[in-house]
C-alpha atoms as a printed R data frame, in Angstrom:
    type eleno elety resid chain resno      x       y        z
1   ATOM     1    CA   MET     A     1 70.853 -62.725 -127.955
2   ATOM     2    CA   ASN     A     2 74.704 -63.420 -127.778
3   ATOM     3    CA   PRO     A     3 76.018 -61.765 -124.630
4   ATOM     4    CA   LYS     A     4 78.926 -60.275 -126.542
5   ATOM     5    CA   MET     A     5 76.582 -58.599 -128.960
6   ATOM     6    CA   ALA     A     6 74.516 -57.152 -126.032
7   ATOM     7    CA   SER     A     7 77.711 -55.713 -124.415
8   ATOM     8    CA   LYS     A     8 78.347 -53.735 -127.676
9   ATOM     9    CA   MET     A     9 74.699 -52.095 -127.411
10  ATOM    10    CA   SER     A    10 74.442 -48.580 -126.117
11  ATOM    11    CA   PRO     A    11 72.725 -48.173 -122.684
12  ATOM    12    CA   MET     A    12 69.774 -46.635 -124.393
13  ATOM    13    CA   ASP     A    13 69.445 -49.614 -126.711
14  ATOM    14    CA   LEU     A    14 69.866 -52.043 -123.782
15  ATOM    15    CA   GLU     A    15 67.032 -50.445 -121.932
16  ATOM    16    CA   ARG     A    16 64.852 -50.478 -125.006
17  ATOM    17    CA   ARG     A    17 65.812 -54.323 -125.441
18  ATOM    18    CA   TYR     A    18 65.525 -55.381 -121.854
19  ATOM    19    CA   SER     A    19 62.805 -53.029 -120.222
20  ATOM    20    CA   ALA     A    20 59.180 -53.712 -120.297
21  ATOM    21    CA   HIS     A    21 57.647 -51.065 -122.508
22  ATOM    22    CA   ASN     A    22 55.734 -49.321 -119.562
23  ATOM    23    CA   TYR     A    23 57.399 -46.056 -120.295
24  ATOM    24    CA   GLU     A    24 58.213 -44.139 -123.518
25  ATOM    25    CA   PRO     A    25 61.022 -41.735 -122.430
26  ATOM    26    CA   LEU     A    26 62.166 -38.833 -124.614
27  ATOM    27    CA   PRO     A    27 65.201 -39.885 -126.615
28  ATOM    28    CA   VAL     A    28 68.018 -38.458 -124.515
29  ATOM    29    CA   MET     A    29 70.519 -40.339 -122.382
30  ATOM    30    CA   LEU     A    30 71.256 -38.535 -119.109
31  ATOM    31    CA   VAL     A    31 74.448 -39.213 -117.229
32  ATOM    32    CA   ARG     A    32 74.944 -36.310 -114.657
33  ATOM    33    CA   GLY     A    33 73.086 -33.800 -112.696
34  ATOM    34    CA   GLU     A    34 73.831 -30.608 -110.643
35  ATOM    35    CA   GLY     A    35 71.288 -28.231 -109.271
36  ATOM    36    CA   VAL     A    36 68.777 -27.219 -112.115
37  ATOM    37    CA   TYR     A    37 70.835 -28.933 -114.800
38  ATOM    38    CA   VAL     A    38 71.478 -32.322 -116.306
39  ATOM    39    CA   TRP     A    39 73.905 -33.480 -118.971
40  ATOM    40    CA   ASP     A    40 73.543 -36.170 -121.618
41  ATOM    41    CA   ASP     A    41 76.180 -38.588 -122.736
42  ATOM    42    CA   LYS     A    42 77.500 -36.319 -125.337
43  ATOM    43    CA   GLY     A    43 78.117 -33.511 -122.962
44  ATOM    44    CA   LYS     A    44 75.061 -31.407 -123.777
45  ATOM    45    CA   ARG     A    45 73.564 -29.417 -120.884
46  ATOM    46    CA   TYR     A    46 69.814 -29.179 -120.188
47  ATOM    47    CA   LEU     A    47 67.691 -27.197 -118.070
48  ATOM    48    CA   ASP     A    48 65.528 -29.720 -115.957
49  ATOM    49    CA   MET     A    49 62.007 -28.435 -115.912
50  ATOM    50    CA   MET     A    50 60.376 -31.577 -114.657
51  ATOM    51    CA   SER     A    51 62.272 -32.422 -111.464
52  ATOM    52    CA   ALA     A    52 61.414 -36.156 -111.647
53  ATOM    53    CA   TYR     A    53 57.722 -35.161 -111.126
54  ATOM    54    CA   SER     A    54 58.796 -33.163 -108.039
55  ATOM    55    CA   ALA     A    55 61.057 -35.735 -106.511
56  ATOM    56    CA   VAL     A    56 64.174 -33.464 -107.212
57  ATOM    57    CA   SER     A    57 62.609 -30.256 -105.673
58  ATOM    58    CA   HIS     A    58 65.935 -29.576 -103.818
59  ATOM    59    CA   GLY     A    59 67.887 -29.743 -107.136
60  ATOM    60    CA   HIS     A    60 70.122 -32.516 -108.317
61  ATOM    61    CA   LEU     A    61 72.737 -33.687 -105.888
62  ATOM    62    CA   HIS     A    62 72.138 -30.984 -103.244
63  ATOM    63    CA   PRO     A    63 75.340 -30.892 -101.202
64  ATOM    64    CA   ARG     A    64 73.762 -30.991  -97.924
65  ATOM    65    CA   LEU     A    65 71.700 -34.082  -98.822
66  ATOM    66    CA   VAL     A    66 74.663 -35.821 -100.258
67  ATOM    67    CA   ALA     A    67 76.513 -35.054  -97.149
68  ATOM    68    CA   ALA     A    68 73.803 -36.433  -94.853
69  ATOM    69    CA   LEU     A    69 73.552 -39.638  -97.172
70  ATOM    70    CA   THR     A    70 77.347 -39.958  -97.028
71  ATOM    71    CA   ARG     A    71 77.639 -39.691  -93.294
72  ATOM    72    CA   GLN     A    72 74.941 -42.236  -92.760
73  ATOM    73    CA   LEU     A    73 76.381 -44.665  -95.324
74  ATOM    74    CA   GLY     A    74 79.463 -44.747  -93.061
75  ATOM    75    CA   ARG     A    75 77.396 -45.884  -90.079
76  ATOM    76    CA   VAL     A    76 74.428 -48.206  -90.894
77  ATOM    77    CA   ALA     A    77 71.808 -48.382  -93.707
78  ATOM    78    CA   VAL     A    78 69.159 -50.883  -93.031
79  ATOM    79    CA   THR     A    79 68.181 -53.009  -90.068
80  ATOM    80    CA   SER     A    80 64.414 -53.028  -90.513
81  ATOM    81    CA   ARG     A    81 61.920 -51.738  -87.881
82  ATOM    82    CA   ALA     A    82 62.422 -54.716  -85.709
83  ATOM    83    CA   PHE     A    83 64.764 -52.397  -83.730
84  ATOM    84    CA   TYR     A    84 64.792 -48.791  -82.741
85  ATOM    85    CA   SER     A    85 67.154 -46.395  -84.796
86  ATOM    86    CA   ASP     A    86 68.714 -43.059  -83.904
87  ATOM    87    CA   THR     A    87 67.539 -41.300  -87.255
88  ATOM    88    CA   LEU     A    88 63.918 -42.286  -87.377
89  ATOM    89    CA   GLY     A    89 62.527 -40.608  -84.330
90  ATOM    90    CA   PRO     A    90 64.040 -37.094  -85.239
91  ATOM    91    CA   PHE     A    91 62.750 -37.445  -88.754
92  ATOM    92    CA   LEU     A    92 59.354 -38.234  -87.877
93  ATOM    93    CA   GLU     A    93 59.258 -35.561  -85.209
94  ATOM    94    CA   ARG     A    94 60.297 -32.899  -87.743
95  ATOM    95    CA   ALA     A    95 57.704 -33.987  -90.203
96  ATOM    96    CA   CYS     A    96 54.829 -34.167  -87.854
97  ATOM    97    CA   THR     A    97 55.821 -30.794  -86.354
98  ATOM    98    CA   LEU     A    98 56.070 -29.054  -89.847
99  ATOM    99    CA   THR     A    99 52.655 -30.635  -91.033
100 ATOM   100    CA   GLY     A   100 50.787 -30.221  -87.722
101 ATOM   101    CA   GLN     A   101 50.085 -33.931  -87.568
102 ATOM   102    CA   ASP     A   102 50.520 -36.241  -84.500
103 ATOM   103    CA   LEU     A   103 51.816 -39.654  -85.742
104 ATOM   104    CA   ALA     A   104 53.274 -40.925  -88.999
105 ATOM   105    CA   ILE     A   105 54.066 -44.148  -90.760
106 ATOM   106    CA   PRO     A   106 57.107 -44.212  -92.955
107 ATOM   107    CA   MET     A   107 57.112 -45.947  -96.178
108 ATOM   108    CA   ASN     A   108 59.062 -45.862  -99.347
109 ATOM   109    CA   THR     A   109 57.019 -44.764 -102.522
110 ATOM   110    CA   GLY     A   110 54.129 -42.447 -102.889
111 ATOM   111    CA   ALA     A   111 51.878 -45.272 -103.832
112 ATOM   112    CA   GLU     A   112 52.747 -47.225 -100.670
113 ATOM   113    CA   ALA     A   113 51.865 -44.211  -98.631
114 ATOM   114    CA   VAL     A   114 48.553 -43.975 -100.428
115 ATOM   115    CA   GLU     A   115 47.899 -47.566  -99.705
116 ATOM   116    CA   THR     A   116 48.804 -46.929  -96.036
117 ATOM   117    CA   ALA     A   117 46.271 -44.222  -95.979
118 ATOM   118    CA   LEU     A   118 43.570 -46.432  -97.554
119 ATOM   119    CA   LYS     A   119 44.154 -49.137  -94.847
120 ATOM   120    CA   THR     A   120 44.194 -46.493  -92.125
121 ATOM   121    CA   VAL     A   121 41.043 -44.838  -93.011
122 ATOM   122    CA   ARG     A   122 39.071 -48.133  -93.508
123 ATOM   123    CA   LYS     A   123 40.229 -49.410  -89.993
124 ATOM   124    CA   TRP     A   124 39.225 -46.026  -88.446
125 ATOM   125    CA   ALA     A   125 35.814 -46.399  -90.063
126 ATOM   126    CA   TYR     A   126 35.283 -49.766  -88.450
127 ATOM   127    CA   LYS     A   127 36.940 -49.271  -85.170
128 ATOM   128    CA   VAL     A   128 36.061 -45.576  -84.454
129 ATOM   129    CA   LYS     A   129 33.208 -44.386  -86.618
130 ATOM   130    CA   GLY     A   130 31.193 -47.758  -86.356
131 ATOM   131    CA   VAL     A   131 30.753 -48.651  -90.119
132 ATOM   132    CA   ALA     A   132 29.643 -52.246  -90.511
133 ATOM   133    CA   ALA     A   133 32.326 -54.712  -91.445
134 ATOM   134    CA   ASP     A   134 33.515 -54.377  -95.113
135 ATOM   135    CA   GLN     A   135 31.080 -51.678  -95.993
136 ATOM   136    CA   ALA     A   136 33.455 -48.733  -95.784
137 ATOM   137    CA   GLU     A   137 33.452 -46.272  -98.683
138 ATOM   138    CA   ILE     A   138 36.223 -43.865  -99.815
139 ATOM   139    CA   ILE     A   139 35.312 -41.092 -102.161
140 ATOM   140    CA   VAL     A   140 37.697 -40.024 -104.816
141 ATOM   141    CA   CYS     A   141 37.820 -37.590 -107.636
142 ATOM   142    CA   ASN     A   142 37.274 -38.096 -111.448
143 ATOM   143    CA   GLY     A   143 40.800 -37.438 -113.093
144 ATOM   144    CA   ASN     A   144 42.683 -38.527 -109.806
145 ATOM   145    CA   PHE     A   145 46.073 -39.996 -109.925
146 ATOM   146    CA   HIS     A   146 47.336 -41.555 -106.624
147 ATOM   147    CA   GLY     A   147 49.712 -44.270 -107.893
148 ATOM   148    CA   ARG     A   148 49.720 -47.617 -109.782
149 ATOM   149    CA   THR     A   149 48.965 -50.368 -107.430
150 ATOM   150    CA   ILE     A   150 45.842 -52.754 -108.125
151 ATOM   151    CA   ALA     A   151 43.750 -50.866 -105.462
152 ATOM   152    CA   ILE     A   152 44.779 -47.495 -106.767
153 ATOM   153    CA   VAL     A   153 44.318 -48.024 -110.548
154 ATOM   154    CA   GLY     A   154 41.070 -49.489 -109.325
155 ATOM   155    CA   MET     A   155 39.902 -46.131 -108.218
156 ATOM   156    CA   SER     A   156 41.173 -44.284 -111.260
157 ATOM   157    CA   THR     A   157 39.011 -42.954 -113.878
158 ATOM   158    CA   GLU     A   158 41.691 -43.110 -116.671
159 ATOM   159    CA   PRO     A   159 40.866 -46.104 -119.002
160 ATOM   160    CA   GLN     A   160 44.465 -46.871 -119.768
161 ATOM   161    CA   TYR     A   161 45.466 -47.283 -116.048
162 ATOM   162    CA   ARG     A   162 42.661 -49.700 -115.702
163 ATOM   163    CA   ASP     A   163 42.769 -51.618 -118.914
164 ATOM   164    CA   GLY     A   164 43.771 -55.374 -118.324
165 ATOM   165    CA   PHE     A   165 44.249 -55.129 -114.449
166 ATOM   166    CA   GLY     A   166 40.873 -56.099 -113.010
167 ATOM   167    CA   PRO     A   167 39.021 -57.268 -111.086
168 ATOM   168    CA   PHE     A   168 39.451 -54.337 -108.692
169 ATOM   169    CA   PRO     A   169 38.699 -54.041 -104.933
170 ATOM   170    CA   ALA     A   170 35.333 -52.573 -104.200
171 ATOM   171    CA   GLY     A   171 34.684 -49.518 -101.850
172 ATOM   172    CA   PHE     A   172 35.374 -46.497 -104.062
173 ATOM   173    CA   LYS     A   173 33.041 -43.717 -105.177
174 ATOM   174    CA   TYR     A   174 33.670 -40.979 -107.665
175 ATOM   175    CA   VAL     A   175 32.685 -37.104 -107.676
176 ATOM   176    CA   PRO     A   176 33.870 -34.544 -110.036
177 ATOM   177    CA   TYR     A   177 36.909 -32.756 -109.045
178 ATOM   178    CA   GLY     A   178 36.433 -29.156 -107.826
179 ATOM   179    CA   ASP     A   179 32.808 -29.805 -107.109
180 ATOM   180    CA   ALA     A   180 32.130 -29.669 -103.279
181 ATOM   181    CA   ALA     A   181 28.394 -30.085 -103.575
182 ATOM   182    CA   ALA     A   182 29.052 -33.307 -105.326
183 ATOM   183    CA   LEU     A   183 31.009 -34.498 -102.449
184 ATOM   184    CA   ARG     A   184 28.217 -33.647 -100.194
185 ATOM   185    CA   ALA     A   185 25.729 -35.518 -102.188
186 ATOM   186    CA   ALA     A   186 28.034 -38.669 -102.317
187 ATOM   187    CA   ILE     A   187 28.554 -39.014  -98.503
188 ATOM   188    CA   THR     A   188 26.589 -41.781  -96.702
189 ATOM   189    CA   PRO     A   189 26.815 -43.247  -93.289
190 ATOM   190    CA   ASN     A   190 29.383 -45.775  -94.648
191 ATOM   191    CA   THR     A   191 31.723 -42.995  -95.907
192 ATOM   192    CA   ALA     A   192 35.123 -43.279  -94.417
193 ATOM   193    CA   ALA     A   193 37.193 -40.628  -96.118
194 ATOM   194    CA   PHE     A   194 37.491 -38.289  -98.936
195 ATOM   195    CA   LEU     A   195 40.909 -38.626 -100.715
196 ATOM   196    CA   VAL     A   196 41.812 -35.701 -102.927
197 ATOM   197    CA   GLU     A   197 44.843 -34.023 -104.567
198 ATOM   198    CA   PRO     A   198 44.892 -30.183 -103.759
199 ATOM   199    CA   ILE     A   199 46.098 -29.918 -107.356
200 ATOM   200    CA   GLN     A   200 45.626 -32.695 -109.769
201 ATOM   201    CA   GLY     A   201 49.144 -33.263 -111.279
202 ATOM   202    CA   GLU     A   202 48.825 -36.017 -113.650
203 ATOM   203    CA   GLY     A   203 45.433 -35.002 -114.601
204 ATOM   204    CA   GLY     A   204 46.944 -31.898 -116.383
205 ATOM   205    CA   ILE     A   205 47.988 -29.429 -113.417
206 ATOM   206    CA   VAL     A   206 44.263 -28.888 -112.677
207 ATOM   207    CA   VAL     A   207 43.743 -26.212 -110.020
208 ATOM   208    CA   PRO     A   208 40.299 -26.343 -108.300
209 ATOM   209    CA   PRO     A   209 38.254 -23.118 -107.608
210 ATOM   210    CA   PRO     A   210 39.427 -20.986 -104.597
211 ATOM   211    CA   GLY     A   211 37.731 -22.244 -101.451
212 ATOM   212    CA   TYR     A   212 37.096 -25.807 -102.725
213 ATOM   213    CA   LEU     A   213 39.315 -27.560 -100.295
214 ATOM   214    CA   ALA     A   214 37.906 -25.372  -97.400
215 ATOM   215    CA   GLU     A   215 34.421 -26.282  -98.227
216 ATOM   216    CA   CYS     A   216 35.332 -29.816  -98.532
217 ATOM   217    CA   ALA     A   217 36.914 -29.862  -95.090
218 ATOM   218    CA   ARG     A   218 33.668 -28.236  -93.764
219 ATOM   219    CA   ILE     A   219 31.451 -30.993  -95.336
220 ATOM   220    CA   CYS     A   220 33.754 -33.740  -94.083
221 ATOM   221    CA   ARG     A   221 33.618 -32.407  -90.519
222 ATOM   222    CA   GLU     A   222 29.767 -32.204  -90.652
223 ATOM   223    CA   HIS     A   223 29.635 -35.876  -91.596
224 ATOM   224    CA   ASN     A   224 32.416 -37.247  -89.563
225 ATOM   225    CA   VAL     A   225 34.393 -38.192  -92.708
226 ATOM   226    CA   LEU     A   226 38.243 -37.915  -92.917
227 ATOM   227    CA   LEU     A   227 39.820 -35.490  -95.223
228 ATOM   228    CA   ILE     A   228 43.073 -36.981  -96.538
229 ATOM   229    CA   CYS     A   229 45.186 -34.902  -98.889
230 ATOM   230    CA   ASP     A   230 47.468 -36.537 -101.326
231 ATOM   231    CA   GLU     A   231 50.447 -34.121 -101.354
232 ATOM   232    CA   VAL     A   232 52.954 -36.510 -103.012
233 ATOM   233    CA   GLN     A   233 53.431 -34.054 -105.983
234 ATOM   234    CA   THR     A   234 52.158 -30.906 -104.488
235 ATOM   235    CA   GLY     A   235 53.581 -31.054 -101.012
236 ATOM   236    CA   LEU     A   236 56.918 -29.773  -99.436
237 ATOM   237    CA   GLY     A   237 56.982 -26.264 -100.969
238 ATOM   238    CA   ARG     A   238 56.229 -27.051 -104.591
239 ATOM   239    CA   THR     A   239 53.103 -24.728 -104.686
240 ATOM   240    CA   GLY     A   240 54.561 -21.808 -102.630
241 ATOM   241    CA   ARG     A   241 53.258 -23.352  -99.268
242 ATOM   242    CA   LEU     A   242 54.586 -26.239  -97.206
243 ATOM   243    CA   LEU     A   243 51.433 -28.055  -98.176
244 ATOM   244    CA   ALA     A   244 49.133 -27.068 -101.014
245 ATOM   245    CA   CYS     A   245 46.087 -27.428  -98.847
246 ATOM   246    CA   GLU     A   246 47.316 -24.533  -96.829
247 ATOM   247    CA   HIS     A   247 46.375 -22.116  -99.733
248 ATOM   248    CA   ASP     A   248 42.777 -22.808  -98.581
249 ATOM   249    CA   GLY     A   249 43.694 -22.606  -94.911
250 ATOM   250    CA   VAL     A   250 42.869 -26.320  -94.491
251 ATOM   251    CA   LYS     A   251 44.420 -28.768  -91.931
252 ATOM   252    CA   PRO     A   252 43.370 -32.289  -93.160
253 ATOM   253    CA   ASP     A   253 43.005 -35.208  -90.860
254 ATOM   254    CA   GLY     A   254 45.777 -36.981  -92.841
255 ATOM   255    CA   VAL     A   255 48.622 -36.048  -95.451
256 ATOM   256    CA   ILE     A   256 50.373 -38.180  -97.812
257 ATOM   257    CA   LEU     A   257 53.977 -37.196  -98.581
258 ATOM   258    CA   GLY     A   258 56.538 -38.790 -101.038
259 ATOM   259    CA   LYS     A   259 58.878 -37.740 -103.853
260 ATOM   260    CA   ALA     A   260 60.501 -34.431 -102.583
261 ATOM   261    CA   ILE     A   261 60.891 -35.763  -99.125
262 ATOM   262    CA   GLY     A   262 63.643 -38.200 -100.235
263 ATOM   263    CA   GLY     A   263 65.709 -35.185 -101.665
264 ATOM   264    CA   GLY     A   264 66.030 -36.566 -104.970
265 ATOM   265    CA   LEU     A   265 68.364 -39.214 -103.592
266 ATOM   266    CA   LEU     A   266 66.068 -41.963 -102.190
267 ATOM   267    CA   PRO     A   267 62.596 -43.293 -102.357
268 ATOM   268    CA   VAL     A   268 60.996 -41.940  -99.169
269 ATOM   269    CA   SER     A   269 57.336 -41.384  -98.374
270 ATOM   270    CA   MET     A   270 54.889 -41.342  -95.219
271 ATOM   271    CA   PHE     A   271 51.391 -41.088  -94.178
272 ATOM   272    CA   LEU     A   272 50.797 -38.685  -91.384
273 ATOM   273    CA   ALA     A   273 47.508 -38.224  -89.410
274 ATOM   274    CA   ARG     A   274 46.056 -36.999  -86.252
275 ATOM   275    CA   LYS     A   275 46.311 -39.415  -83.185
276 ATOM   276    CA   GLU     A   276 42.557 -40.380  -83.299
277 ATOM   277    CA   VAL     A   277 43.196 -41.655  -86.888
278 ATOM   278    CA   MET     A   278 46.445 -43.251  -86.728
279 ATOM   279    CA   GLY     A   279 45.694 -44.875  -83.216
280 ATOM   280    CA   VAL     A   280 43.895 -47.725  -84.906
281 ATOM   281    CA   PHE     A   281 47.138 -49.544  -85.505
282 ATOM   282    CA   ASN     A   282 48.539 -52.263  -83.346
283 ATOM   283    CA   PRO     A   283 51.882 -53.973  -83.716
284 ATOM   284    CA   GLY     A   284 51.722 -56.239  -86.752
285 ATOM   285    CA   ASP     A   285 48.866 -54.472  -88.424
286 ATOM   286    CA   HIS     A   286 51.175 -52.769  -91.116
287 ATOM   287    CA   GLY     A   287 54.805 -52.562  -91.902
288 ATOM   288    CA   SER     A   288 57.506 -52.100  -94.422
289 ATOM   289    CA   THR     A   289 61.101 -53.481  -94.327
290 ATOM   290    CA   PHE     A   290 62.743 -50.540  -95.815
291 ATOM   291    CA   GLY     A   291 60.231 -47.799  -94.614
292 ATOM   292    CA   GLY     A   292 62.028 -45.599  -92.325
293 ATOM   293    CA   ASN     A   293 65.417 -47.131  -92.762
294 ATOM   294    CA   PHE     A   294 68.363 -45.236  -91.578
295 ATOM   295    CA   LEU     A   295 69.308 -43.676  -94.923
296 ATOM   296    CA   ALA     A   296 65.793 -42.619  -95.654
297 ATOM   297    CA   ALA     A   297 65.255 -41.075  -92.269
298 ATOM   298    CA   ALA     A   298 68.773 -39.189  -92.351
299 ATOM   299    CA   VAL     A   299 68.172 -37.859  -95.823
300 ATOM   300    CA   GLY     A   300 64.448 -37.064  -95.255
301 ATOM   301    CA   LEU     A   301 65.219 -35.183  -92.049
302 ATOM   302    CA   GLU     A   302 67.935 -32.946  -94.061
303 ATOM   303    CA   ALA     A   303 65.543 -32.569  -96.902
304 ATOM   304    CA   LEU     A   304 62.946 -30.946  -94.471
305 ATOM   305    CA   ASN     A   305 65.669 -28.779  -92.891
306 ATOM   306    CA   VAL     A   306 66.869 -27.565  -96.247
307 ATOM   307    CA   LEU     A   307 63.481 -26.803  -97.376
308 ATOM   308    CA   VAL     A   308 63.028 -24.565  -94.298
309 ATOM   309    CA   GLU     A   309 66.401 -23.186  -93.756
310 ATOM   310    CA   GLU     A   310 66.954 -22.211  -97.447
311 ATOM   311    CA   ASP     A   311 63.408 -20.890  -97.698
312 ATOM   312    CA   LEU     A   312 62.663 -23.042 -100.825
313 ATOM   313    CA   ILE     A   313 58.953 -22.587 -100.143
314 ATOM   314    CA   GLY     A   314 59.160 -18.720 -100.391
315 ATOM   315    CA   ARG     A   315 61.288 -19.150 -103.633
316 ATOM   316    CA   ALA     A   316 58.562 -21.327 -105.047
317 ATOM   317    CA   ALA     A   317 55.961 -18.744 -104.368
318 ATOM   318    CA   THR     A   318 57.864 -15.817 -105.683
319 ATOM   319    CA   LEU     A   319 59.519 -17.565 -108.631
320 ATOM   320    CA   GLY     A   320 56.269 -19.372 -109.535
321 ATOM   321    CA   GLU     A   321 54.460 -16.220 -109.759
322 ATOM   322    CA   TYR     A   322 57.118 -14.746 -112.013
323 ATOM   323    CA   PHE     A   323 57.248 -17.869 -114.130
324 ATOM   324    CA   MET     A   324 53.346 -17.702 -114.725
325 ATOM   325    CA   GLU     A   325 53.549 -14.147 -115.722
326 ATOM   326    CA   ARG     A   326 56.256 -14.703 -118.293
327 ATOM   327    CA   LEU     A   327 54.369 -17.726 -119.674
328 ATOM   328    CA   ARG     A   328 51.216 -15.738 -120.029
329 ATOM   329    CA   THR     A   329 52.994 -13.231 -122.175
330 ATOM   330    CA   LEU     A   330 53.513 -15.972 -124.817
331 ATOM   331    CA   HIS     A   331 50.734 -15.086 -127.090
332 ATOM   332    CA   SER     A   332 50.386 -18.118 -129.361
333 ATOM   333    CA   PRO     A   333 47.449 -19.961 -130.900
334 ATOM   334    CA   LEU     A   334 49.333 -23.187 -129.748
335 ATOM   335    CA   ILE     A   335 48.741 -22.347 -126.125
336 ATOM   336    CA   LYS     A   336 45.168 -22.972 -124.906
337 ATOM   337    CA   ALA     A   337 45.847 -22.185 -121.287
338 ATOM   338    CA   VAL     A   338 48.635 -21.576 -118.575
339 ATOM   339    CA   ARG     A   339 47.696 -22.740 -115.063
340 ATOM   340    CA   GLY     A   340 49.245 -23.911 -111.836
341 ATOM   341    CA   LYS     A   341 50.420 -22.664 -108.484
342 ATOM   342    CA   GLY     A   342 53.985 -21.967 -107.269
343 ATOM   343    CA   LEU     A   343 56.432 -24.025 -109.366
344 ATOM   344    CA   LEU     A   344 53.894 -26.528 -110.561
345 ATOM   345    CA   ILE     A   345 52.564 -25.318 -113.822
346 ATOM   346    CA   GLY     A   346 50.897 -26.817 -116.863
347 ATOM   347    CA   VAL     A   347 50.811 -25.314 -120.423
348 ATOM   348    CA   GLU     A   348 47.955 -26.746 -122.355
349 ATOM   349    CA   ILE     A   349 48.576 -27.294 -126.044
350 ATOM   350    CA   ASP     A   350 46.029 -26.992 -128.748
351 ATOM   351    CA   PRO     A   351 46.028 -30.459 -130.462
352 ATOM   352    CA   VAL     A   352 45.054 -28.763 -133.804
353 ATOM   353    CA   TYR     A   353 48.715 -28.019 -134.071
354 ATOM   354    CA   CYS     A   354 50.581 -30.752 -132.318
355 ATOM   355    CA   THR     A   355 50.759 -32.714 -129.244
356 ATOM   356    CA   ALA     A   356 52.357 -31.668 -125.963
357 ATOM   357    CA   ARG     A   357 54.945 -34.448 -126.654
358 ATOM   358    CA   ASP     A   358 55.937 -32.817 -129.847
359 ATOM   359    CA   VAL     A   359 56.513 -29.611 -127.812
360 ATOM   360    CA   CYS     A   360 58.518 -31.473 -125.282
361 ATOM   361    CA   GLU     A   361 60.731 -33.146 -127.973
362 ATOM   362    CA   GLU     A   362 61.446 -29.752 -129.575
363 ATOM   363    CA   MET     A   363 62.131 -28.251 -126.164
364 ATOM   364    CA   MET     A   364 64.602 -31.079 -125.617
365 ATOM   365    CA   SER     A   365 66.524 -30.359 -128.842
366 ATOM   366    CA   ARG     A   366 66.848 -26.724 -127.685
367 ATOM   367    CA   GLY     A   367 68.161 -27.666 -124.258
368 ATOM   368    CA   VAL     A   368 65.195 -27.615 -121.851
369 ATOM   369    CA   LEU     A   369 63.793 -31.126 -120.525
370 ATOM   370    CA   SER     A   370 60.105 -31.608 -119.433
371 ATOM   371    CA   LYS     A   371 57.441 -34.144 -120.176
372 ATOM   372    CA   ASP     A   372 53.930 -34.063 -121.248
373 ATOM   373    CA   THR     A   373 50.785 -35.107 -119.553
374 ATOM   374    CA   HIS     A   374 48.298 -37.254 -121.545
375 ATOM   375    CA   GLY     A   375 49.751 -35.714 -124.756
376 ATOM   376    CA   THR     A   376 47.830 -32.470 -124.027
377 ATOM   377    CA   VAL     A   377 49.701 -30.510 -121.329
378 ATOM   378    CA   VAL     A   378 53.445 -29.646 -120.889
379 ATOM   379    CA   ARG     A   379 54.515 -29.846 -117.272
380 ATOM   380    CA   LEU     A   380 56.863 -27.136 -115.962
381 ATOM   381    CA   ALA     A   381 58.106 -28.014 -112.451
382 ATOM   382    CA   PRO     A   382 61.830 -27.182 -112.148
383 ATOM   383    CA   PRO     A   383 63.747 -27.639 -108.898
384 ATOM   384    CA   LEU     A   384 63.023 -25.068 -106.260
385 ATOM   385    CA   VAL     A   385 66.483 -23.738 -106.416
386 ATOM   386    CA   VAL     A   386 65.737 -22.450 -109.987
387 ATOM   387    CA   THR     A   387 66.560 -18.756 -110.620
388 ATOM   388    CA   LYS     A   388 64.958 -15.964 -112.573
389 ATOM   389    CA   GLU     A   389 67.620 -16.170 -115.178
390 ATOM   390    CA   GLN     A   390 67.003 -19.802 -115.667
391 ATOM   391    CA   ILE     A   391 63.242 -19.237 -115.796
392 ATOM   392    CA   ASP     A   392 63.816 -16.630 -118.542
393 ATOM   393    CA   GLU     A   393 66.049 -19.054 -120.430
394 ATOM   394    CA   ALA     A   394 63.271 -21.759 -120.322
395 ATOM   395    CA   VAL     A   395 60.603 -19.145 -121.331
396 ATOM   396    CA   ALA     A   396 62.786 -18.066 -124.355
397 ATOM   397    CA   VAL     A   397 63.067 -21.602 -125.568
398 ATOM   398    CA   ILE     A   398 59.234 -22.326 -125.188
399 ATOM   399    CA   GLN     A   399 58.618 -19.236 -127.126
400 ATOM   400    CA   ARG     A   400 60.847 -20.404 -129.969
401 ATOM   401    CA   VAL     A   401 59.202 -23.817 -129.882
402 ATOM   402    CA   VAL     A   402 55.514 -22.710 -130.052
403 ATOM   403    CA   ASP     A   403 56.500 -20.092 -132.599
404 ATOM   404    CA   SER     A   404 57.830 -22.757 -134.884
405 ATOM   405    CA   LYS     A   405 55.098 -25.158 -134.348
406 ATOM   406    CA   SER     A   406 52.377 -22.602 -134.874
407 ATOM   407    CA   LEU     A   407 53.788 -21.799 -138.358
408 ATOM   408    CA   ARG     A   408 53.477 -25.386 -139.551
């Protein structure tokens, strides 16, 4: 293509031309964000009801987080973990104290943190539990979503995530989500860990039965199996508790955090665990050039402080309950179910009428942005700084959309 021709193309057309087709965005070009709102290139304002899959839980460009990032940019950004920094220690202390874990490994993306957890529990199985070399098993749930790496899609049960990417690493077993008895039956002497999402986000905002995680924790303790909770989408206040596993009174052996811990500004993640588990690492066993860099640690620490000091957790609990109540007043044949916890909510759409993407596109045209999951569920996960008035605005739009779709 002639470079002069390319320069005349719109940014949306350039993205379509030069980006691999691994995403299918809604047809809107965003250029600015503030709080719960984003604006397109034509100046139209939208309510953001997705929060970048919970990465923007603090709202777009939260002033305290932008200030923390700016301060650190004026000092130093990256030196690698070859040296100590004055920001990483305070960040890890705050994260460990809040979650009740002993040690943490900082990474960048949620998938990296999951991979870190997989390596950790396998090494624990060999060095501490005494599993024979290369025989460790990790139990995961049907319908899980833990990321996109080869190992992680290898433990997925979603055909599209696996298609064309094999062969996959061995060592994973599957059980139905929400079925503690199935977990018990799947455990063998070689089982290292049970990796589970407290709520399955990409699976369709699937909430397990009350007491499920608590029973899983008891089973894991009985069999010397580690319970690892993937809280990348559910953690840091999203469900009305700091961690979603707290709804069942569970303290897991390890916690995976990502997305919101970067304050919507940077990719930041970590795996946290108790000392016995994380103690298997020696220098050189694992690492990341950018993991725990100065910027990430400065922003991550402030993100945790804002979460607590501005009571975003309490807001998610109160406003999430309000949001669910309002959505359940929408009596429409289009809506099969409304489910969720806190400000992580899914509205399941009856495919007889349309797809969830159809609903999202119509919502977009009326000033509310979200995205579907698997074409069947509309995800509603606004920034935790959302207000009742903004929730009412979103519900009114959803009402108009489902009414219009159900009449067709």
